[in-house]
RODO-2510 file (C-alpha; in nm, 4 decimals, decimal comma):
residues 51
     n   res          X          Y          Z
     1     m    10,5438     7,2715    21,7032
     2     n    10,2738     7,1839    21,9516
     3     k     9,9217     7,0637    21,8832
     4     d     9,7662     7,4125    21,9157
     5     d    10,0132     7,5651    21,6683
     6     l     9,9470     7,2871    21,4198
     7     e     9,5697     7,3336    21,4493
     8     e     9,6041     7,7107    21,3984
     9     r     9,8173     7,6589    21,0866
    10     r     9,5617     7,4133    20,9478
    11     r     9,2813     7,6619    21,0132
    12     i     9,4711     7,9430    20,8405
    13     a     9,5568     7,7171    20,5448
    14     a     9,1909     7,6186    20,5072
    15     l     9,0836     7,9841    20,5193
    16     l     9,3388     8,0841    20,2541
    17     a     9,2389     7,7920    20,0323
    18     h     8,8729     7,8936    20,0586
    19     q     8,9518     8,2549    19,9675
    20     a     9,1752     8,1475    19,6785
    21     r     8,8811     7,9670    19,5189
    22     h     8,7206     8,3065    19,4611
    23     l     9,0211     8,4658    19,2889
    24     e     9,0096     8,5087    18,9134
    25     i     9,3341     8,3871    18,7647
    26     d     9,4526     8,5091    18,4235
    27     p     9,7918     8,3427    18,3604
    28     e     9,8020     8,4356    17,9915
    29     g     9,7187     8,8024    18,0483
    30     i     9,3991     8,7856    17,8448
    31     l     9,2086     9,0107    18,0808
    32     v     9,3276     9,3701    18,0653
    33     v     9,2724     9,6123    18,3504
    34     d     9,1412     9,9485    18,2336
    35     d     9,3301    10,1983    18,4488
    36     d     9,1298    10,4898    18,3049
    37     d     8,7993    10,3488    18,4318
    38     d     8,6703    10,5681    18,7123
    39     v     8,4011    10,3877    18,9080
    40     d     8,2905    10,7103    19,0761
    41     a     8,2428    10,8967    18,7471
    42     d     7,8883    10,9899    18,6521
    43     p     7,8319    10,8706    18,2933
    44     s     7,5664    11,1373    18,2367
    45     t     7,8271    11,4130    18,2762
    46     e     8,0783    11,2704    18,0285
    47     c     8,1245    11,4583    17,7041
    48     c     8,0382    11,2600    17,3921
    49     p     8,1209    11,3514    17,0326
    50     e     7,8231    11,4882    16,8453
    51     q     7,6788    11,2640    16,5796
***
């Protein structure tokens, strides 16, 4: 591996390490993803039970 390859690998490793700092890690599975959540849905058009 030449000097340029080593420098490129170091740059990529630093970039990945920086991005990994922003990832939210949930090793115990506490956070649950709501697959039914539709971000594009308009809440004003959803049907609600009458009270």
